[in-house]
C-alpha positions in Angstrom: 19.6 -12.1 14.7 21.5 -9.2 13.2 25.0 -8.4 14.4 25.7 -4.7 15.0 29.3 -4.4 16.3 29.4 -6.5 19.5 25.6 -6.5 19.9 23.1 -9.0 18.6 19.7 -7.5 17.7 16.6 -9.6 17.0 15.3 -8.6 13.7 11.6 -9.2 13.1 10.5 -10.8 9.9 8.0 -8.7 8.0 5.1 -10.8 6.6 4.1 -9.7 3.2 2.0 -11.1 0.4 3.5 -11.5 -3.1 1.3 -8.7 -4.2 2.6 -6.4 -1.5 6.2 -7.4 -2.3 5.6 -6.3 -6.0 4.2 -3.0 -4.8 7.2 -2.3 -2.6 9.6 -3.2 -5.4 7.8 -1.0 -7.9 7.8 1.9 -5.4 11.5 1.4 -4.8 12.2 1.4 -8.6 10.2 4.5 -9.1 11.9 6.4 -6.3 15.4 5.4 -7.5 14.9 6.2 -11.1 12.1 8.7 -11.9 11.8 10.5 -8.5 15.5 10.9 -8.0 15.9 12.4 -11.5 13.0 14.7 -10.9 14.5 16.1 -7.7 17.9 16.4 -9.2 16.4 18.6 -11.9 14.6 20.7 -9.3 17.9 21.2 -7.4 19.7 22.2 -10.6 17.0 24.7 -11.5 17.0 26.1 -8.0 20.8 26.5 -8.1 20.5 28.5 -11.3 18.6 31.1 -9.4 21.8 32.1 -7.6 22.3 32.7 -3.9 21.4 29.4 -2.1 21.2 31.0 1.4 17.9 32.6 0.6 16.6 30.2 -2.0 13.4 28.5 -0.8 13.1 26.4 -4.0 16.6 24.9 -3.3 15.7 24.3 0.4 12.4 22.6 -0.6 14.1 20.4 -3.2 16.8 19.4 -0.8 14.1 18.5 1.9 12.3 16.5 -0.7 15.5 14.7 -1.6 16.1 13.8 2.0 12.5 12.4 2.3 12.9 10.3 -0.8 16.3 9.0 0.2 14.9 8.1 3.7 12.0 6.2 2.1 14.4 4.4 -0.2 16.5 3.3 2.8 13.4 2.3 4.6 12.1 0.1 1.7 15.6 -1.5 1.2 15.8 -2.4 4.9 12.2 -3.8 4.8 13.1 -5.9 1.8 16.0 -7.5 3.7 13.5 -8.9 6.3 10.5 -9.9 4.3 8.9 -13.3 4.5 6.6 -13.9 1.6 3.4 -15.5 2.7 2.2 -18.1 0.2 -1.5 -18.2 0.8 -1.8 -21.5 -1.1 0.3 -23.2 1.6 -1.9 -22.0 4.5 -5.2 -23.6 5.6 -8.2 -21.8 4.2 -10.3 -22.5 7.4 -8.1 -20.3 9.6 -7.2 -16.6 9.5 -3.6 -15.8 8.3 -1.8 -13.0 6.4 -3.5 -12.8 3.1 -7.0 -13.9 4.4 -10.1 -11.8 3.9 -12.1 -12.0 7.1 -15.7 -10.9 7.5 -16.2 -9.9 11.2 -19.1 -8.4 13.1 -18.8 -6.5 16.3 -21.7 -6.7 18.8 -24.6 -4.5 17.6 -22.7 -3.4 14.5 -22.8 -4.2 10.8 -20.4 -6.9 9.5 -17.2 -5.6 7.8 -14.5 -7.3 5.8 -10.8 -6.9 6.4 -7.8 -8.3 4.6 -5.0 -9.3 6.9 -1.7 -8.0 5.5 1.8 -7.4 6.7 2.6 -4.0 8.2 4.0 -2.6 5.0 0.8 -3.2 3.2 -1.7 -1.9 5.9 -4.3 0.5 4.6 -7.0 0.6 7.2 -9.2 3.1 5.4 -9.4 0.5 2.5 -10.0 -2.5 4.8 -6.4 -3.8 4.8 -5.2 -4.3 8.4 -1.8 -5.4 9.7 -1.2 -8.7 11.4 0.6 -6.5 13.9 -2.4 -4.3 14.9 -4.6 -5.4 17.9 -7.5 -6.6 15.7 -5.2 -8.3 13.2 -3.3 -10.1 15.9 -6.5 -11.2 17.6 -7.9 -12.7 14.4 -4.7 -14.7 13.4 -5.2 -18.4 13.6 -8.9 -18.2 14.4 -11.7 -20.0 12.5 -15.2 -19.0 11.3 -17.7 -18.6 14.1 -14.9 -17.9 16.7 -15.4 -14.9 18.9 -12.4 -12.8 19.6 -12.1 -10.1 22.2 -9.8 -7.2 21.3 -8.6 -4.4 23.5 -8.2 -1.3 21.2 -5.5 1.3 21.6 -8.0 3.7 23.3 -8.7 1.1 26.0 -12.1 -0.1 24.7 -12.8 -3.8 24.4 -14.7 -5.1 21.4 -15.9 -8.6 20.7 -15.8 -9.7 17.1 -17.5 -12.8 15.7 -15.8 -14.2 12.6 -18.5 -14.6 10.0 -16.3 -15.9 7.2 -12.8 -16.4 5.9 -11.7 -16.4 2.2 -8.6 -15.8 0.1 
């Protein structure tokens, strides 16, 4: 629970692997040091062009600065709520954050997913969040289990777990 004035708000822990935590920390460091400096230089250069009211370079640099500061704030907030998942403490026969899971949908070729926290999700590269429908359905399951997942588009898919690894 997090106190905001007189209101208590439930704050969800963000599961993350140690690898994912390192990536987040590196991104934060890069944004705070190199990227901020780069943008400051762009703003200074744009200011030297004179009239700021019609200066698209200045506007673009200020927009970029806002995006970077927003991302910094987002990462800092995420880091306050991370729960590092130590894969060595979890059973290897069940799916958990950090597991690689080989699944096969009916009539399809088997695919492998890595279950990760939401900050690490990269579905195009096989990393799915423990928060997405497929990730949620797989958590806690064993090899040979069949899980039924209702996808966001309303379709239902049955997956058979072919294997679990770290």
